[in-house]
C-alpha positions as CSV (number, residue, x, y, z in Angstrom):
1,M,0.0,0.1,-0.1
2,G,2.8,2.4,0.8
3,Q,4.0,2.3,-2.9
4,K,0.5,2.9,-4.3
5,V,-0.2,6.3,-2.1
6,H,1.3,9.6,-2.8
7,P,3.8,10.3,0.1
8,Y,2.7,13.9,0.4
9,G,-1.0,13.4,0.2
10,F,-0.4,10.5,2.7
11,R,0.6,12.6,5.7
12,L,-1.4,15.7,4.4
13,G,-2.6,17.4,7.7
14,F,-0.4,15.1,9.8
15,N,2.9,16.8,9.5
16,K,2.3,18.3,5.5
17,T,0.5,21.3,4.9
18,W,-1.5,22.0,1.9
19,R,-0.3,23.7,-1.0
20,S,-3.1,26.1,-1.9
21,R,-4.6,27.7,1.2
22,W,-7.8,29.6,0.9
23,F,-11.4,29.1,1.3
24,A,-14.4,29.9,-1.0
25,K,-18.3,29.9,-0.8
26,Q,-18.7,30.8,-4.4
27,N,-16.5,30.5,-7.4
28,Y,-14.7,27.4,-6.0
29,A,-14.2,25.9,-9.3
30,K,-12.9,29.4,-11.1
31,L,-10.1,30.0,-8.0
32,L,-9.1,26.5,-8.5
33,Q,-8.6,26.5,-11.9
34,E,-6.9,30.1,-11.6
35,D,-4.7,28.3,-9.2
36,L,-3.5,25.1,-11.4
37,E,-3.0,27.7,-14.6
38,L,-0.7,30.1,-12.4
39,K,1.3,27.4,-11.3
40,K,1.8,25.9,-14.5
41,T,3.0,29.1,-16.2
42,L,5.3,29.9,-13.0
43,T,6.8,26.6,-13.6
44,D,7.5,27.0,-17.4
45,R,8.5,30.5,-17.0
46,L,10.7,29.8,-14.0
47,K,12.3,26.5,-15.5
48,S,15.9,27.7,-15.4
49,A,15.5,28.8,-11.7
50,G,15.1,25.3,-10.2
51,V,11.8,25.8,-8.7
52,S,11.2,23.1,-6.1
53,L,7.7,24.2,-4.7
54,I,5.1,27.0,-5.6
55,E,2.4,27.6,-2.9
56,V,-1.0,29.9,-3.2
57,D,-2.1,32.2,-0.3
58,R,-5.7,34.2,-0.9
59,P,-6.2,36.4,2.1
60,G,-9.0,38.8,1.4
61,N,-8.8,39.9,-2.0
62,K,-5.2,39.3,-2.6
63,L,-2.8,36.8,-3.8
64,R,0.4,35.6,-2.1
65,V,2.6,33.3,-4.2
66,T,5.5,31.4,-2.1
67,I,8.3,30.4,-4.6
68,R,10.9,27.6,-3.2
69,T,14.2,27.8,-5.4
70,S,17.4,26.9,-5.3
71,R,18.6,30.1,-7.5
72,P,16.9,32.9,-6.4
73,G,18.9,35.4,-8.3
74,I,17.4,34.7,-11.5
75,I,14.1,35.4,-10.2
76,I,14.9,38.4,-8.5
77,G,17.0,39.7,-11.2
78,R,19.5,43.0,-11.0
79,K,17.9,45.1,-8.5
80,G,14.9,43.5,-8.1
81,A,13.8,44.0,-12.1
82,E,12.6,40.6,-12.9
83,I,10.3,40.1,-9.7
84,E,8.6,43.5,-10.5
85,K,8.2,42.3,-14.1
86,L,6.7,39.3,-12.7
87,K,4.6,40.7,-10.1
88,Q,3.0,42.9,-12.5
89,D,2.2,40.2,-15.0
90,L,0.3,38.1,-12.8
91,A,-1.7,41.2,-11.4
92,K,-2.8,41.7,-15.0
93,R,-3.9,38.4,-15.1
94,T,-5.6,37.6,-12.0
95,K,-6.7,41.3,-11.3
96,R,-5.6,40.8,-7.7
97,D,-2.8,42.5,-5.4
98,V,0.1,40.1,-5.9
99,F,3.0,39.4,-3.3
100,I,5.9,37.1,-4.1
101,D,8.0,35.7,-1.6
102,I,11.1,33.8,-2.5
103,Q,12.4,31.4,-0.5
104,E,16.1,30.0,-1.0
105,V,16.6,25.8,-1.2
106,H,19.9,25.5,0.8
107,K,20.6,21.8,-0.2
108,P,19.1,21.3,-3.6
109,E,20.4,17.5,-3.2
110,L,18.1,16.9,-0.9
111,D,14.9,18.2,-2.6
112,A,13.2,15.3,-4.4
113,Q,11.8,17.3,-7.0
114,L,15.2,18.8,-7.7
115,V,16.8,15.6,-7.7
116,S,14.4,14.6,-10.6
117,E,14.5,17.5,-12.6
118,S,18.3,17.3,-12.7
119,I,18.5,13.6,-13.5
120,A,15.6,14.3,-16.5
121,L,17.9,17.0,-17.7
122,Q,21.0,14.9,-18.0
123,L,18.7,12.3,-19.8
124,E,17.7,15.1,-22.3
125,K,21.4,15.5,-22.8
126,R,22.0,11.9,-23.6
127,V,23.6,10.8,-20.2
128,A,23.8,7.2,-19.5
129,F,20.8,6.9,-17.1
130,R,22.7,4.5,-14.9
131,R,25.2,7.0,-14.5
132,A,22.8,10.1,-13.8
133,M,21.1,8.1,-11.0
134,R,23.8,6.9,-9.3
135,K,25.4,10.3,-9.2
136,A,22.0,11.7,-7.5
137,V,22.0,9.0,-5.0
138,D,25.7,9.5,-3.9
139,S,25.1,13.2,-3.8
140,A,22.0,12.8,-1.8
141,L,23.5,10.8,0.8
142,R,26.6,12.6,0.8
143,F,24.6,15.8,2.2
144,G,23.2,13.8,4.9
145,C,19.6,12.0,3.9
146,K,18.9,9.0,5.5
147,G,17.7,7.3,2.7
148,I,16.9,7.7,-1.2
149,K,15.4,6.0,-3.9
150,V,15.2,6.8,-7.2
151,R,13.0,5.1,-10.3
152,V,13.2,6.1,-14.0
153,S,10.3,4.4,-16.3
154,G,10.4,4.3,-20.6
155,R,12.5,3.5,-23.3
156,L,15.5,3.6,-21.8
157,N,18.7,4.0,-23.9
158,G,16.2,3.4,-26.9
159,A,15.2,0.2,-26.4
160,E,12.2,-0.8,-28.2
161,I,10.3,-2.2,-24.8
162,A,9.7,0.0,-22.1
163,R,10.9,-1.0,-18.7
164,S,11.5,0.5,-15.3
165,E,15.0,0.6,-13.2
166,W,15.4,2.1,-9.7
167,Y,18.2,2.4,-7.0
168,L,17.7,2.3,-3.3
169,Q,20.3,3.4,-0.6
170,G,19.3,3.8,3.3
171,Q,16.2,3.7,5.0
172,L,12.8,4.6,3.2
173,P,9.6,3.9,5.5
174,L,6.9,4.9,3.2
175,H,4.3,3.7,5.8
176,T,5.7,5.6,8.8
177,L,3.6,9.0,9.3
178,R,6.1,10.7,11.2
179,A,8.5,10.0,8.3
180,D,9.5,13.2,6.3
181,I,9.7,11.7,3.3
182,D,9.9,14.2,0.3
183,Y,8.7,13.5,-3.2
184,G,9.3,14.6,-6.7
185,F,8.0,13.6,-10.3
186,T,9.5,15.0,-13.5
187,E,9.0,13.9,-17.4
188,A,12.1,13.8,-19.4
189,H,11.1,14.3,-23.3
190,T,14.0,12.5,-25.3
191,T,14.2,11.9,-28.9
192,Y,12.5,8.3,-28.3
193,G,9.9,9.2,-26.2
194,V,8.8,10.4,-23.0
195,I,10.9,9.2,-19.7
196,G,9.3,9.3,-16.2
197,I,11.8,10.1,-13.3
198,K,10.4,9.7,-9.7
199,A,12.5,10.4,-6.6
200,W,11.9,9.9,-3.0
201,V,14.2,11.4,-0.2
202,Y,14.0,10.5,3.5
203,R,15.0,13.2,5.7
204,G,14.6,11.8,9.3
205,E,11.4,11.8,11.7
206,I,9.3,14.9,12.7
207,L,8.5,14.5,16.4
208,E,7.0,18.1,17.0
209,Q,3.3,16.7,16.2
210,K,3.6,14.8,19.5
211,Q,4.4,17.5,21.6
212,R,1.9,19.8,20.1
213,R,-0.7,16.8,20.8
214,G,0.7,17.1,24.2
215,A,0.0,21.0,24.8
216,F,-3.6,20.2,24.0
217,N,-4.5,17.7,26.5
218,A,-5.8,19.5,29.8
219,E,-5.6,16.5,32.2
220,P,-2.2,16.2,33.6
221,E,0.0,12.8,32.6
222,P,-0.2,10.5,35.7
223,R,3.0,10.5,37.6
224,R,4.5,7.7,39.9
225,R,4.9,8.3,43.4
226,E,8.2,9.8,44.5
227,P,9.9,7.5,47.1
228,A,10.3,9.3,50.4
229,P,13.5,10.7,51.4
230,R,16.2,8.5,53.3
231,R,15.6,10.3,56.5
232,D,11.8,9.5,56.7
233,R,12.3,6.1,55.7
234,D,14.8,5.6,58.8
235,R,12.3,7.2,61.1
236,E,9.5,4.8,59.6
237,R,12.0,1.8,60.2
238,E,12.3,2.9,63.7
239,R,8.8,2.9,64.7
240,R,8.1,-0.4,63.3
241,P,7.6,-3.2,66.2
242,P,10.8,-5.8,66.3
243,Q,10.1,-9.1,64.3
244,Q,9.9,-12.3,66.5
245,Q,12.1,-14.9,64.7
246,H,12.8,-18.4,66.8
247,G,11.2,-17.3,70.0
248,A,13.4,-14.5,70.4
249,Y,13.4,-10.4,69.4
250,Q,15.7,-9.0,67.0
251,P,16.0,-5.5,66.9
252,A,15.4,-4.2,63.3
253,G,18.4,-3.1,61.0
254,P,20.2,-5.1,58.4
255,A,19.6,-8.9,57.9
256,V,22.3,-11.0,59.5
257,Q,22.8,-14.3,57.9
258,Q,23.4,-17.3,60.8
259,P,26.1,-19.6,60.6
260,P,25.4,-22.8,59.2
261,G,25.1,-25.8,61.8
262,E,27.0,-29.3,61.7
263,L,26.9,-30.9,58.4
264,P,26.1,-34.6,57.9
265,Q,29.5,-36.6,58.2
266,P,29.6,-39.8,55.8
267,A,29.5,-43.1,57.4
268,K,32.8,-44.9,58.3
269,S,32.8,-48.3,56.2
270,T,34.3,-51.4,58.1
271,G,34.8,-53.4,55.3
272,P,33.5,-54.1,51.7
273,I,30.5,-53.6,51.2
274,A,28.2,-56.6,49.6
275,P,25.8,-55.7,46.7
276,A,22.1,-55.5,48.0
277,L,21.0,-58.2,45.9
278,A,23.7,-60.6,46.5
279,P,22.2,-64.1,47.8
280,P,23.8,-65.5,51.3
281,T,26.6,-68.0,50.8
282,P,25.5,-71.6,50.8
283,A,26.6,-73.8,54.0
284,W,28.4,-76.4,51.6
285,K,30.6,-73.7,50.1
286,Q,31.6,-72.6,53.8
287,E,32.6,-76.8,54.8
288,V,34.5,-77.2,51.1
289,K,36.6,-73.9,52.3
290,S,37.5,-75.0,55.8
291,E,38.6,-78.7,54.6
292,P,41.6,-77.9,52.8
293,E,42.7,-75.9,55.8
294,S,42.0,-78.8,58.5
295,G,44.4,-80.8,56.1
296,S,47.3,-78.7,55.9
297,E,47.6,-78.8,59.9
298,G,47.4,-82.4,60.1
C-alpha cells in the first residue's frame, strides 16, 4: 500500500500542509482553475531557476505566491527588476494585489523535485541513465539524507520495450507517518519518447506533532509516586515493632546471616559392602573352604 499512495497526500494534515491555502463559498472551481494555471505558468517561465515548490495563499482579495527555488538570483534579477515584472504580469492576469515571497533551497541535493529534474535534464542531454541515477543517489547521501530512492521508467537507452529501473540506498519507511519523506516527479522528453523520473528522499522523523498533541491535553499525565527521603524512611523503620524470629526479639536493622550448623558426615565403612541383591553364601561352600585348611594342619 505504501508504494501506491502519494507520500505527500498520505501525510496531508498530519505533518504536511496544503500547497494552496484559501477558502471560498462561491466560485470555487474558478479559483481552483486559476491556481493550476498560475502554477503551470510559473513553472514553465522559471524553468531555469530550479523551482521546487509553488504555494498559493488568498487572504481576502489579495494573492500571495511563495516560490521555493535553488537559484533565487535568477527570479529576483538585477536590483529586483525581474520580480517586479513578474508581479505586474500576475496582477494583470488575476486582477488582484499580488505579493511574491522567494525562499531559497540551501541543499538542492536533498530536494526530491530538484533531484528528479536534474536527472531529467541529464537524460535529455543523452547521459547514461544509470550514471545519472547513481550520481544523484551518492550526492544526496553525502549531504546527510537517511535514505533515497530513484526510479526511471520508459524507453531507456532507446530500447524498443519500455522498462523500469531503480536505485535504493538507506532507509525509506513509506508507511511511517512521522517520517519526513519528500517526493518529486518529472518527465524527460527525449527523441525516443517520454521517460518518467520519480524520487523519494527520507530526511528523518518529525516528532513535533507529539509535543503539540500533549499541549492540547488539559489533564496532566499520571506520575509515579516519588519515594520518600532517606531520613523519613529511617524514622519509619524505627517506629515499626521488632520482628519475632525463633522465639526471640531481634532489633530492626540489616539482615544478618546465621552461621550454618553441623553438616552430616559420611558413615565410616568397616569393610567391603556386598551388593544389595547378592544371595547369602550356602553352607556347603563354607565346608569346602574349611576342609583344606584342616588337612594342611595334619
